[in-house]
Every structure is written in C-alpha cells, then in structure tokens.
C-alpha positions as CSV (number, residue, x, y, z in Angstrom):
1,M,-42.9,24.3,-8.0
2,E,-41.6,25.6,-12.0
3,F,-40.2,28.5,-9.9
4,L,-38.2,26.4,-7.8
5,Y,-37.0,23.9,-11.0
6,E,-36.3,27.4,-12.7
7,Y,-33.8,28.2,-10.2
8,G,-32.2,24.6,-9.7
9,L,-31.2,24.7,-12.9
10,F,-30.0,28.4,-12.4
11,L,-27.8,27.6,-9.5
12,A,-26.6,24.5,-11.8
13,K,-25.4,27.0,-14.9
14,A,-23.9,29.4,-12.2
15,V,-22.2,26.6,-10.3
16,T,-21.1,25.3,-13.7
17,L,-19.8,28.8,-14.6
18,V,-17.9,28.5,-11.3
19,A,-16.1,26.0,-11.6
20,A,-14.9,26.9,-15.1
21,I,-13.6,29.8,-14.1
22,L,-11.7,28.3,-11.0
23,A,-10.2,26.0,-13.3
24,V,-9.0,28.5,-15.9
25,V,-7.4,30.7,-12.8
26,L,-5.6,27.4,-11.5
27,V,-3.8,26.7,-14.7
28,I,-2.8,29.9,-14.9
29,L,-1.3,29.9,-11.3
30,G,0.0,26.1,-12.3
31,T,1.9,27.9,-15.6
32,A,2.6,30.9,-13.7
33,V,4.0,29.9,-10.3
34,R,7.1,27.2,-10.5
35,Q,6.3,25.8,-7.4
36,K,9.4,23.4,-6.3
37,S,8.1,20.1,-5.3
38,E,8.2,20.0,-1.1
39,K,9.8,16.7,0.3
40,G,7.5,14.9,2.4
41,E,7.7,14.1,5.9
42,L,7.9,11.4,8.3
43,V,4.8,10.6,10.8
44,I,5.5,8.9,14.1
45,T,3.0,7.1,15.5
46,N,3.2,5.5,19.2
47,L,0.9,2.8,18.7
48,T,1.6,1.0,22.3
49,E,0.9,4.8,24.0
50,E,-2.4,4.8,21.7
51,L,-3.2,1.4,23.6
52,K,-2.4,2.6,26.6
53,D,-4.9,5.6,26.8
54,L,-7.7,3.4,25.1
55,T,-7.5,1.2,28.1
56,H,-7.4,4.0,30.5
57,Y,-10.2,5.5,28.8
58,L,-12.1,2.0,29.1
59,K,-11.4,1.4,32.9
60,H,-12.8,5.0,33.2
61,E,-15.9,4.5,31.7
62,L,-16.3,0.9,32.5
63,L,-15.3,0.3,36.2
64,N,-16.7,1.5,39.4
65,K,-15.0,4.2,41.0
66,K,-13.4,2.1,43.6
67,E,-12.1,-0.1,41.0
68,F,-11.2,2.5,39.0
69,K,-9.2,4.2,41.8
70,A,-7.6,0.7,42.6
71,Y,-6.5,0.2,38.9
72,E,-4.9,3.9,38.9
73,K,-3.1,3.0,42.2
74,A,-1.5,-0.1,40.4
75,L,-0.6,1.8,37.7
76,K,1.6,4.9,39.0
77,A,2.9,2.3,41.7
78,Q,4.2,0.4,38.4
79,E,5.0,3.7,36.9
80,K,7.0,4.5,39.7
81,A,8.9,1.5,40.3
82,E,9.8,1.4,36.0
83,E,11.5,5.1,36.7
84,K,13.8,3.6,39.5
85,A,14.9,1.0,38.0
86,A,15.6,3.2,35.0
87,E,17.5,5.7,37.1
88,K,19.7,2.6,38.5
89,G,20.1,1.4,35.1
90,E,18.7,-1.6,36.2
91,Q,15.8,-1.6,33.3
92,E,16.4,-3.3,30.2
93,E,15.3,-1.2,27.1
94,K,11.9,-2.1,25.2
95,A,12.5,-4.2,22.1
96,R,10.7,-1.9,19.5
97,V,8.3,-3.0,16.6
98,F,8.3,-0.6,13.6
99,V,5.2,-1.0,11.4
100,I,4.8,0.1,7.9
101,D,1.8,0.4,5.6
102,F,2.5,-0.6,1.8
103,K,-0.7,-0.5,-0.1
104,G,0.4,-1.1,-3.8
105,S,-1.3,0.3,-7.0
106,I,0.0,-1.2,-10.4
107,D,2.9,1.0,-11.2
108,A,3.8,0.5,-7.2
109,A,4.4,4.0,-7.1
110,E,4.5,3.7,-3.5
111,V,7.7,2.3,-3.5
112,A,8.6,6.2,-3.1
113,S,7.7,6.0,0.2
114,L,8.4,2.8,1.4
115,R,12.1,3.2,0.7
116,E,11.9,6.9,2.8
117,E,10.3,4.4,5.9
118,I,12.6,1.6,5.2
119,N,15.4,4.4,5.1
120,A,14.1,5.3,8.8
121,V,14.3,2.3,10.2
122,L,17.8,1.4,9.0
123,T,18.9,4.3,11.0
124,I,17.4,3.8,14.1
125,A,16.8,0.2,14.5
126,D,19.0,-2.6,16.8
127,K,18.9,-5.7,15.1
128,S,19.7,-7.3,18.5
129,R,16.2,-6.4,20.2
130,D,14.2,-4.8,17.4
131,Q,11.9,-5.9,14.7
132,V,9.7,-4.5,11.5
133,L,6.1,-5.3,10.6
134,V,4.7,-4.8,6.8
135,N,1.2,-4.8,6.3
136,V,1.6,-5.3,2.3
137,E,-1.6,-4.9,0.3
138,S,-1.4,-5.4,-3.3
139,G,-2.7,-7.7,-6.4
140,G,0.8,-7.1,-8.1
141,G,1.2,-5.4,-11.0
142,M,4.1,-4.5,-13.1
143,V,7.8,-6.1,-13.0
144,H,10.2,-4.0,-12.5
145,G,8.0,-1.7,-9.7
146,Y,7.4,-4.5,-7.5
147,G,11.1,-6.3,-7.8
148,L,12.5,-3.0,-6.5
149,A,9.5,-3.0,-3.4
150,A,10.7,-6.3,-2.9
151,S,14.4,-5.2,-2.9
152,Q,13.7,-2.5,-0.3
153,L,12.3,-5.2,2.0
154,D,15.3,-7.4,1.6
155,R,17.7,-4.4,2.4
156,L,16.4,-5.1,6.1
157,R,17.0,-8.9,6.1
158,Q,20.4,-7.9,4.7
159,S,20.8,-6.1,7.9
160,E,19.7,-8.9,9.9
161,I,16.6,-6.8,11.3
162,P,13.9,-9.8,11.6
163,L,10.8,-8.9,9.4
164,T,7.3,-9.9,9.3
165,V,5.0,-9.6,6.9
166,C,1.0,-9.2,7.3
167,V,-1.5,-9.9,4.7
168,D,-5.5,-8.8,5.8
169,K,-6.8,-9.0,2.6
170,V,-4.2,-9.5,-0.7
171,A,-0.5,-10.5,-1.3
172,A,-0.8,-11.8,-4.3
173,S,1.9,-11.7,-7.6
174,G,4.0,-8.1,-6.9
175,G,2.2,-8.7,-3.5
176,Y,3.5,-12.5,-2.6
177,M,6.9,-11.5,-3.9
178,M,7.2,-8.9,-2.0
179,A,5.7,-11.2,1.2
180,C,7.8,-14.2,0.5
181,V,10.8,-12.0,1.8
182,A,10.1,-11.6,4.9
183,N,11.4,-14.3,8.0
184,K,7.6,-15.1,8.7
185,I,4.3,-14.4,6.5
186,V,0.9,-14.2,8.7
187,A,-2.2,-14.3,7.4
188,A,-5.9,-13.4,7.7
189,P,-8.1,-16.7,7.1
190,F,-9.5,-15.4,3.6
191,A,-6.4,-13.2,2.5
192,I,-5.7,-13.8,-0.8
193,V,-1.8,-15.1,-1.6
194,G,0.4,-16.3,-4.1
195,S,-0.5,-15.8,-7.9
196,I,3.3,-16.6,-8.5
197,G,2.8,-15.9,-12.5
198,V,3.1,-13.5,-14.7
199,I,0.2,-12.3,-17.3
200,A,0.8,-10.0,-20.4
201,Q,-2.3,-8.6,-22.7
202,L,-2.4,-6.2,-25.0
203,P,-5.3,-5.4,-28.2
204,N,-4.2,-5.5,-31.7
205,F,-6.1,-3.2,-34.6
206,H,-4.2,-3.9,-37.0
207,K,-7.7,-5.6,-38.9
208,L,-9.2,-2.7,-38.4
209,L,-7.0,0.1,-39.7
210,K,-6.5,-2.2,-42.6
211,K,-10.2,-2.3,-43.2
212,H,-10.3,1.8,-43.4
213,D,-7.4,1.7,-45.8
214,I,-5.1,3.1,-42.5
215,D,-1.1,2.1,-43.0
216,Y,0.7,2.1,-40.0
217,E,4.2,2.2,-39.7
218,Q,7.0,1.1,-37.2
219,H,10.8,0.9,-37.9
220,T,13.2,-1.0,-35.5
221,A,16.7,-1.9,-35.5
222,G,17.2,-5.5,-34.0
223,D,14.9,-8.5,-34.8
224,F,13.3,-8.6,-31.2
225,K,13.0,-4.8,-30.4
226,R,9.5,-4.7,-30.4
227,T,7.9,-8.5,-30.5
228,L,3.8,-7.7,-30.2
229,T,2.5,-3.9,-31.1
230,V,-1.1,-2.7,-30.9
231,F,-1.0,-1.3,-34.4
232,G,0.9,-3.8,-36.6
233,E,0.7,-7.0,-37.7
234,N,1.7,-9.5,-35.3
235,T,3.9,-12.0,-36.7
236,D,4.2,-15.7,-35.2
237,A,8.0,-15.5,-34.5
238,G,7.2,-11.8,-32.4
239,R,4.3,-14.1,-30.4
240,E,6.7,-16.9,-29.6
241,K,9.5,-14.4,-28.8
242,F,6.8,-12.5,-26.4
243,R,6.3,-15.9,-24.6
244,E,9.6,-16.8,-24.4
245,E,10.2,-13.4,-22.5
246,L,7.4,-14.4,-20.4
247,E,8.7,-17.7,-19.4
248,E,12.2,-16.2,-18.4
249,T,10.0,-13.3,-16.3
250,H,8.5,-16.4,-14.6
251,T,11.6,-18.4,-14.4
252,L,13.1,-15.4,-12.5
253,F,10.3,-14.9,-10.4
254,K,10.0,-18.1,-9.2
255,S,13.5,-18.6,-8.3
256,F,13.6,-15.5,-6.6
257,V,10.4,-16.6,-4.4
258,G,12.5,-20.0,-4.3
259,K,15.6,-18.6,-2.4
260,Y,13.3,-16.7,0.7
261,R,11.8,-20.0,1.1
262,P,13.2,-22.9,0.0
263,E,10.9,-25.4,1.8
264,L,8.3,-24.5,-0.7
265,D,7.5,-27.0,-3.8
266,L,7.3,-24.8,-6.7
267,T,5.5,-27.2,-9.0
268,K,2.4,-27.0,-6.9
269,V,2.4,-23.1,-6.1
270,A,4.1,-21.2,-8.8
271,T,1.4,-22.1,-11.2
272,G,-0.5,-18.8,-11.2
273,E,-3.1,-19.8,-9.1
274,H,-4.0,-18.3,-5.5
275,W,-5.0,-19.7,-2.3
276,Y,-6.8,-18.1,0.7
277,G,-4.8,-18.0,3.9
278,Q,-6.0,-20.9,5.7
279,Q,-5.2,-22.9,2.4
280,A,-1.7,-21.5,2.0
281,V,-0.4,-22.6,5.6
282,E,-0.9,-26.0,4.3
283,F,1.4,-25.1,0.9
284,G,4.0,-23.1,3.1
285,L,3.1,-19.8,1.7
286,V,2.3,-18.4,4.9
287,D,3.0,-19.0,8.6
288,E,0.5,-18.4,10.7
289,I,-3.0,-17.4,10.5
290,A,-3.4,-14.1,12.3
291,T,-4.6,-10.5,11.1
292,S,-2.4,-7.6,12.0
293,D,-4.1,-6.5,14.5
294,D,-3.6,-9.5,16.7
295,I,-0.1,-9.3,16.2
296,I,0.2,-5.8,16.6
297,L,-1.8,-6.3,19.9
298,K,-0.1,-9.1,21.4
299,H,3.4,-7.0,20.4
300,C,1.4,-4.0,22.9
301,Q,1.9,-6.4,25.4
302,G,6.0,-6.3,26.0
303,A,7.0,-3.7,23.4
304,E,7.4,-0.2,21.7
305,V,4.6,-0.5,18.8
306,I,5.7,2.5,16.5
307,K,4.4,3.0,12.9
308,I,6.4,4.6,10.6
309,S,4.8,6.4,7.4
310,Y,6.2,8.8,4.6
311,R,4.0,11.2,3.5
312,Q,4.3,13.7,0.6
313,K,3.3,17.2,0.8
314,K,0.9,18.5,-1.9
315,K,1.6,21.1,-4.0
316,L,-0.7,24.3,-3.7
317,S,-2.2,23.7,-6.9
318,D,-2.7,20.2,-6.0
319,K,-4.4,20.9,-2.3
320,L,-6.6,24.1,-4.7
321,A,-7.8,21.5,-7.5
322,H,-9.3,19.2,-4.7
323,G,-10.7,21.8,-2.7
324,T,-12.9,23.5,-6.3
325,S,-13.5,19.3,-6.8
326,A,-14.9,18.7,-3.1
327,M,-16.9,22.5,-3.3
328,V,-18.3,22.0,-7.0
329,G,-19.2,18.1,-5.9
330,S,-20.8,19.0,-2.8
331,L,-22.9,22.0,-4.4
332,M,-23.8,20.0,-7.2
333,N,-25.0,16.9,-4.8
334,K,-27.3,19.5,-2.8
335,V,-28.5,20.9,-6.4
336,A,-29.2,17.1,-7.3
337,E,-31.4,16.4,-3.5
338,K,-33.3,20.1,-4.4
339,N,-34.5,18.8,-8.1
340,Q,-35.8,15.2,-6.8
341,N,-37.2,16.8,-3.9
342,L,-39.5,18.8,-6.2
343,G,-41.4,15.7,-7.5
C-alpha cells in the first residue's frame, strides 16, 4: 500500500513537470510563430432534413414490415409528384426559416458572430417568403455591447424580413433589449424576461489606502471626466452626476423598448423587475408562450428550416493549450482516483 501511495505521488509530480514543460513550449511557439488569425466559417444545418431523417428512422424501428412498406411507398409517391411539379414549374418555392442562436456574455462579445450570421441571411433571404428566428439567451451586460447586438437584429427589421425571437431561459436587461426588436417574441412558461433597468456598482478602497498612508492621484481635464473612482475619494457631486448618467441611460433604454413595442405600459414594466414568461404575456412583454422547439417543429411542416452559425477557427496555440489542459486534467483525475482507492 505504501508503494502504491509513493507511486501515486511520483506520477503526480511527473505529470506536473510535463505540464510545466509543455506550457513553456507553448509560450515559445506562440512568441516565435506569429500566426495570423484565421477567418471563421459559416456552418449551415438543414433542420427540416434532419427531422425527416429522424422520422424515417423512428418509422423503421416502430412500424411492422407491412406498415413501413406502405409508409415508404407513400413517401416515394409524394417525392415523385414533387419532382414532376418542379420540372413543370408548377411547384412553388418553399418558404425558408433561418435559425440563429445567440447566447450572450457580459460584454456581448458574441455580437461578432451574430453580425456574420445576419450578413449571411440578408444576402440570401427573400422578404416575401422567408423569415428569421433568433434564440436569445442572456441576462444582459454592457450597454454598448447589447446596443450593437440589438442593432444587428434591427437590420432584419429594416430589410422587412419577419423576425421572431424565442426565449427558452432568459432574456433580461440587454437580452430583452435584443428581444424587443422582433416582430414577435415567444417565451417558455418559466423563461425570465424584462429587467428594463440599469445598474452600475464598484468598490472604493480610499479608506483602506488612507489607513495605510497610501496616496492615490488622479488628474483629469473636465469636471466630470471621471465621476466615481475605485481608489480616490468620491464626492457628492460625483455621485450625483453618476446617478444622472444612469437615469439618462435608463431613459434611452425605455425609449428604445417603446419604439418597438409601443403598446407597453412602461411605467409598469420599466422598473427593473423581471417576470416569468406566463406573467410577461399579461404585460405585453412577450406575445406567445412556447419553446423554440415548438416553433421550429411547427415551421418544419411547411418550410425549409435552416440553422446558420458562424464559428471562429481556433489558432494552433489555442488548440494545443486546450489539448494539453484536457490531457493533464485527465491524468490528474486518474491519480486522484487511485489515491482514493488506497484506503
């Protein structure tokens, strides 16, 4: 048992040493090889075809031979009829529904991918028959980041392409700023929406610095170039100006929401509170209770549902770092498991 314990410790030290060496190598590679950032790529997925494949598989597994044979016969007859109609030019082109996912972080960095996805849709979409469905999941974040994200969705509105936003989990604050741009908002029963408000907070270490006789200097040109600081002594005038700026941002937020959803009573919903989907319908914050899956399945019955996602290609150094991290983590977990079993 003692031998196994010592072996485990030796293995842990060896893994740590290897990880340290690999980390140094990665740093050297990153410094020596100035790799240009590779452009991302669009990934197109036909959700309608995926549903057809799933249906065919389930029919094959669940129906008896006679029933499945009849199903396939009817399916082939339908496909043949559609081909003939297409050859004669009698078949109308199917409407298309473009699906985009947006899962936002605090700084809304995902807006870079959203921009590429919107560009792709605008390049090919026909406003007379196509529409867009965006799944938004975000609790909000930086005003300028989510302002830009909302503006990207507004490009679809300006192009008169019908836009639906689905909220399965949360679209609050900046997330709701995005959602309200849509022609229609659909939310799951317990999805969180609303939070039309503004918040800002920061710590202040001035008393701590003063206690230890540490001076902090900050020089500005302009009375309100800086209102509140982390290390300096904040003034009542600075606090008042800071609150004034928050109120101005809140006013702009309310105006933005009111522009797209004029039927809302902003005195009731723009208090910073949030609501669940089934409550939000009553206030007019959302239009319908359903999940994104419900909406997509419904569209698949008569339209081509196409998911568009833009993915950034990872640099070589990022891939190596991720692989090394995964390998080290796996080895450490195995060592931990062996040591736990020694007793």
